[in-house]
PAMARRO-364386 format. One line per field, with one value per residue (C-alpha): residue in one letter; residue number from 0; y, z, x. Coordinates in nm, 2 decimals, m for minus. Example, Ala and Ser with C-alpha at 12.3 -4.5 7.8 and 13.67 -1.06 7.14 Angstrom:
PAMARRO-364386
residu: c(A/S);
num: c(0/1);
Y: c(m0.45/m0.11);
Z: c(0.78/0.71);
X: c(1.23/1.37);
This chain:
PAMARRO-364386
residu: c(M/E/P/A/Q/K/D/R/T/P/F/S/D/I/D/G/L/P/A/R/M/S/E/M/V/L/T/A/L/T/E/M/G/R/H/P/E/I/R/R/V/R/R/A/G/F/D/A/L/R/P/A/L/G/A/R/L/L/D/A/G/S/G/S/G/E/V/A/R/R/L/A/A/E/V/G/P/R/G/E/V/I/A/L/D/Y/S/A/A/I/T/A/A/A/V/A/R/H/D/D/S/N/V/R/Y/V/T/G/D/V/C/D/L/D/L/P/D/D/T/V/D/G/V/W/C/E/R/V/L/Q/H/V/D/D/A/D/A/A/I/G/E/L/R/R/V/T/R/P/G/G/R/L/C/L/I/D/T/D/W/D/S/L/A/F/D/G/M/P/V/G/L/R/D/T/V/L/S/F/V/G/P/H/F/T/P/E/Q/G/D/M/G/R/T/L/R/R/R/L/V/A/A/G/L/S/D/L/T/A/T/P/V/T/C/L/F/G/N/P/D/S/A/A/V/V/L/P/M/V/N/P/R/V/P/E/D/T/W/R/T/P/P/G/L/R/D/E/W/L/A/H/V/E/A/A/G/A/R/G/D/F/L/A/V/L/T/I/W/V/V/A/G/T/V);
num: c(0/1/2/3/4/5/6/7/8/9/10/11/12/13/14/15/16/17/18/19/20/21/22/23/24/25/26/27/28/29/30/31/32/33/34/35/36/37/38/39/40/41/42/43/44/45/46/47/48/49/50/51/52/53/54/55/56/57/58/59/60/61/62/63/64/65/66/67/68/69/70/71/72/73/74/75/76/77/78/79/80/81/82/83/84/85/86/87/88/89/90/91/92/93/94/95/96/97/98/99/100/101/102/103/104/105/106/107/108/109/110/111/112/113/114/115/116/117/118/119/120/121/122/123/124/125/126/127/128/129/130/131/132/133/134/135/136/137/138/139/140/141/142/143/144/145/146/147/148/149/150/151/152/153/154/155/156/157/158/159/160/161/162/163/164/165/166/167/168/169/170/171/172/173/174/175/176/177/178/179/180/181/182/183/184/185/186/187/188/189/190/191/192/193/194/195/196/197/198/199/200/201/202/203/204/205/206/207/208/209/210/211/212/213/214/215/216/217/218/219/220/221/222/223/224/225/226/227/228/229/230/231/232/233/234/235/236/237/238/239/240/241/242/243/244/245/246/247/248/249/250/251/252/253/254/255/256/257/258/259/260/261/262/263/264/265/266/267/268/269/270/271/272);
Y: c(1.29/1.25/1.54/1.60/1.70/1.43/1.39/1.34/1.73/1.98/2.17/1.90/1.94/2.24/2.24/1.90/2.03/2.13/2.52/2.54/2.36/2.56/2.90/2.78/2.67/3.01/3.19/2.93/3.06/3.44/3.38/3.20/3.48/3.73/3.49/3.66/3.31/3.27/3.62/3.55/3.27/3.48/3.70/3.44/3.34/3.68/3.71/3.37/3.41/3.77/3.95/4.23/4.48/4.41/3.99/3.76/3.58/3.24/3.19/2.84/2.76/3.10/3.09/3.40/3.60/3.80/3.71/3.68/4.06/4.17/3.99/4.23/4.52/4.39/4.35/4.67/4.77/4.63/4.31/4.05/3.76/3.47/3.33/2.99/2.77/2.41/2.57/2.74/2.84/2.98/3.13/3.33/3.45/3.57/3.78/3.91/4.08/4.22/4.54/4.63/4.52/4.34/3.95/3.77/3.48/3.12/2.77/2.52/2.21/2.23/1.90/1.98/2.36/2.51/2.74/2.72/2.63/2.91/3.16/3.29/3.44/3.31/3.08/3.09/2.77/2.79/2.48/2.31/2.02/1.86/1.79/1.65/1.29/1.37/1.63/1.57/1.60/1.92/2.06/1.94/2.14/2.47/2.41/2.37/2.68/2.89/3.06/3.00/3.19/3.23/3.09/2.85/2.94/2.65/2.67/2.37/2.23/1.97/1.80/1.58/1.83/1.92/1.93/2.03/2.12/2.15/1.84/1.49/1.32/0.98/1.18/1.41/1.13/0.93/1.24/1.28/0.92/0.95/1.32/1.33/1.13/1.40/1.72/1.66/1.55/1.18/1.34/1.50/1.53/1.73/2.05/1.90/1.75/2.01/2.09/1.70/1.75/2.06/1.90/1.61/1.86/2.03/2.37/2.57/2.84/2.67/2.81/2.62/2.80/2.62/2.85/2.71/2.87/2.92/2.92/3.06/3.01/2.81/3.10/3.17/2.77/2.74/2.99/2.69/2.37/2.23/2.02/2.27/2.45/2.41/2.55/2.28/2.05/1.77/1.53/1.59/1.46/1.08/1.04/0.82/0.94/1.18/1.22/1.54/1.72/1.57/1.71/2.09/2.10/2.02/2.26/2.53/2.47/2.51/2.82/2.94/2.82/3.00/2.69/2.60/2.56/2.41/2.43/2.36/2.39/2.52/2.51/2.78/2.65/2.82/2.74/2.89/2.72);
Z: c(3.22/3.50/3.66/4.03/4.12/4.31/4.12/4.45/4.59/4.33/4.43/4.27/3.90/3.86/3.45/3.47/3.65/3.48/3.45/3.73/3.97/3.83/3.90/4.24/4.33/4.24/4.47/4.74/4.68/4.70/4.97/5.18/5.11/5.27/5.58/5.88/5.98/5.66/5.66/6.03/5.84/5.61/5.81/6.00/5.62/5.53/5.91/5.79/5.45/5.51/5.16/5.07/4.84/4.46/4.54/4.27/4.44/4.34/4.43/4.38/4.37/4.31/4.27/4.21/4.25/4.57/4.75/4.45/4.39/4.81/4.75/4.47/4.72/4.91/4.68/4.52/4.15/4.15/4.24/4.06/4.12/3.93/4.01/3.91/3.92/3.79/3.65/3.33/3.42/3.78/3.59/3.34/3.67/3.80/3.49/3.47/3.82/3.78/3.91/3.72/4.00/3.90/3.88/3.62/3.55/3.44/3.44/3.55/3.76/4.10/4.10/3.73/3.72/3.40/3.56/3.58/3.89/4.14/3.97/4.27/4.58/4.76/4.75/4.86/4.88/5.02/5.10/4.78/4.86/5.04/4.66/4.49/4.46/4.59/4.78/4.88/4.49/4.49/4.79/4.59/4.29/4.48/4.66/4.32/4.19/4.49/4.55/4.85/5.09/4.99/5.17/5.16/5.30/5.30/5.45/5.45/5.65/5.91/5.80/6.08/6.36/6.24/6.55/6.57/6.92/6.90/6.73/6.84/6.83/6.67/6.37/6.33/6.31/6.07/5.82/5.83/5.75/5.43/5.32/5.45/5.12/4.89/5.07/5.22/5.04/5.12/5.27/5.56/5.81/5.53/5.75/6.05/5.81/5.69/5.94/5.86/5.52/5.51/5.72/5.51/5.29/5.38/5.49/5.78/5.99/6.05/6.18/6.23/6.34/6.40/6.36/6.49/6.31/6.50/6.37/6.61/6.35/6.07/5.81/5.90/5.93/5.58/5.39/5.49/5.57/5.27/5.53/5.69/5.38/5.27/4.90/4.85/4.58/4.73/4.48/4.59/4.95/4.87/5.21/5.24/5.20/5.46/5.64/5.48/5.60/5.92/5.96/5.83/6.02/6.37/6.24/6.16/6.55/6.70/6.50/6.62/7.01/7.00/7.07/6.73/6.72/6.46/6.49/6.25/6.26/5.94/5.94/5.85/5.82/5.67/5.61/5.43/5.15);
X: c(0.26/m0.01/m0.14/0.02/m0.31/m0.54/m0.87/m1.06/m1.18/m1.34/m0.99/m0.80/m0.90/m1.09/m1.05/m1.24/m1.51/m1.87/m1.90/m2.14/m1.88/m1.58/m1.74/m1.85/m1.50/m1.37/m1.62/m1.53/m1.15/m1.22/m1.47/m1.23/m0.98/m1.18/m1.23/m1.08/m0.92/m0.80/m0.62/m0.49/m0.32/m0.19/m0.05/0.16/0.28/0.38/0.56/0.75/0.84/0.99/0.92/1.19/1.21/1.32/1.30/1.16/0.89/0.67/0.32/0.30/m0.10/m0.19/m0.57/m0.72/m0.39/m0.51/m0.17/0.04/m0.08/m0.02/0.33/0.38/0.29/0.59/0.86/0.77/0.84/1.18/1.05/0.83/0.61/0.54/0.18/0.16/m0.16/m0.26/m0.60/m0.61/m0.97/m0.84/m0.57/m0.81/m0.99/m0.68/m0.61/m0.91/m0.86/m0.51/m0.45/m0.15/0.09/0.41/0.25/0.32/0.04/0.11/m0.03/0.21/0.25/0.41/0.56/0.75/0.82/0.89/1.16/1.53/1.71/1.82/1.55/1.35/1.42/1.14/0.84/0.47/0.28/m0.07/m0.31/m0.19/0.05/m0.24/m0.38/m0.07/0.04/0.37/0.42/0.80/0.86/0.65/0.87/1.19/1.12/1.02/1.36/1.55/1.39/1.49/1.83/2.03/1.93/1.60/1.27/1.01/0.69/0.46/0.10/m0.15/m0.43/m0.44/m0.78/m0.72/m0.76/m1.10/m1.35/m1.69/m1.93/m2.29/m2.40/m2.47/m2.14/m2.30/m2.44/m2.13/m1.90/m2.12/m2.17/m1.78/m1.71/m1.90/m1.84/m1.43/m1.34/m1.53/m1.46/m1.13/m0.82/m0.63/m0.36/m0.59/m0.27/m0.05/m0.04/0.18/0.41/0.52/0.83/0.93/0.96/1.17/1.39/1.42/1.49/1.77/1.64/1.77/1.58/1.29/0.98/0.67/0.34/m0.01/m0.28/m0.63/m0.91/m1.22/m1.56/m1.83/m2.09/m2.25/m2.22/m1.86/m1.74/m1.91/m1.68/m1.41/m1.59/m1.78/m1.96/m2.16/m2.25/m2.60/m2.49/m2.27/m2.46/m2.65/m2.51/m2.16/m2.24/m2.29/m2.50/m2.74/m3.12/m3.19/m2.85/m2.75/m3.06/m3.06/m2.70/m2.74/m3.04/m2.85/m2.57/m2.87/m3.01/m2.67/m2.61/m2.98/m2.89/m2.53/m2.35/m2.21/m1.85/m1.58/m1.20/m0.95/m0.58/m0.39/0.02/0.26/0.59/0.91/1.28/1.55/1.75);
């Protein structure tokens, strides 16, 4: 079977990356998880998922496992969290960071889960569906493994909402036209489509919360937005000679002036099976 993840951004096929890039992606995931704006998104997700004591939950696309371990604290010692990720390397990193909470780490494909029907009480799936070939098939699998009455909480980015201020408009548009296909997934509007997809999947008690992340300086933005991060290797930009450096110089100047701004909307959508 072909992998469900698109071979487009570094997050799509982590195991296929050179060791240097794989380590960079893991570092990026860790830094993003600590960012105040991503934590704000996750707080909205916890409110929407409503994890209960004793529940068995699936974290589909669990990364280095920080959310899975937090979910384990919510469900308590009688509950369980299955932390599933497509990448064996990231799963190994998650295991290395395990804190003895009730989390079981596995590798797997969100579009073809190796789990029985009606096996979990809820699902957390954060910034994963933008990277898969068939988001509706993945949602179908998440719904299949969730017991009636269980909650699905889907969190994803609306990359089409990305906006900047403080940089020349023409330069901004030119840079994004080059780096967009390499730094952001093809499914750029995934976040805003989640509610419609859950309606089509037959879920009820839907909630949909757009969380607009605001980055008021380049250092803050660079944690989440690769196109303003000077640490991203130059050979991944695929821009004409000099364009990357010109863009980053303007980003730095806007930061020094104090008028840099970037905004990005991430959607938190949940429903009951």
